C-alpha positions, 0 to 999 in steps of 0.5 A: 500500500502506498503512503496516503499522504503525498508531500505537501498534503495537509492532514485534515482529521475527522472525529471517530464515531466513538468520539462523536458518541462521547460528545453526544452523551456528554451533552445529554449529561448536561455539558454545554456547547462551549465546554464540549468545544474546548474539551474536544478542540472543535468549533461550537458549530461542529458540536451542534452538528454532531449533537443534532446528527446523533440525536436524529440517528438514535431517535429516528434511524436506529429504531427503524434499522436496528443493530445490523445497520449499526454494525454495517455502518461501523464497519464502513467507517473502519474501512474508510478510516484506513485511508482518512484517519480519525482525529478525536481531539483538535480537529479545528484548533487552527481555525479556533486559534485564528478566530480567537485572535480577534480584530486589530483596531487602530485609532486614527485621532488621538487628540482634538487637534488631529481631528479638527480642521484648521482655518 
């Protein structure tokens, strides 16, 4: 098997099904979106998406398709993970750090004479 990462490729991890399940169960136990975002190193939007998807799966899909579907889905994830590995912590850390920097504010007028027109 050849190396899946060519020179210059950027690694873009994704959360494992087990990591997503931990996010969902922690949310059900009362953890906040912000706490989960910091704990798993993912954006709050990703936390919300994971919670919504897991809720939809456990409440709508699993009761209809059952255990056999769950096993088949996990097997598919394992096969896919051989090419695109999981990253259960820090998937969005670079973006989170960039967003945490904020915006540089520059003050143009320091005194009244700087902003007052001369005659």
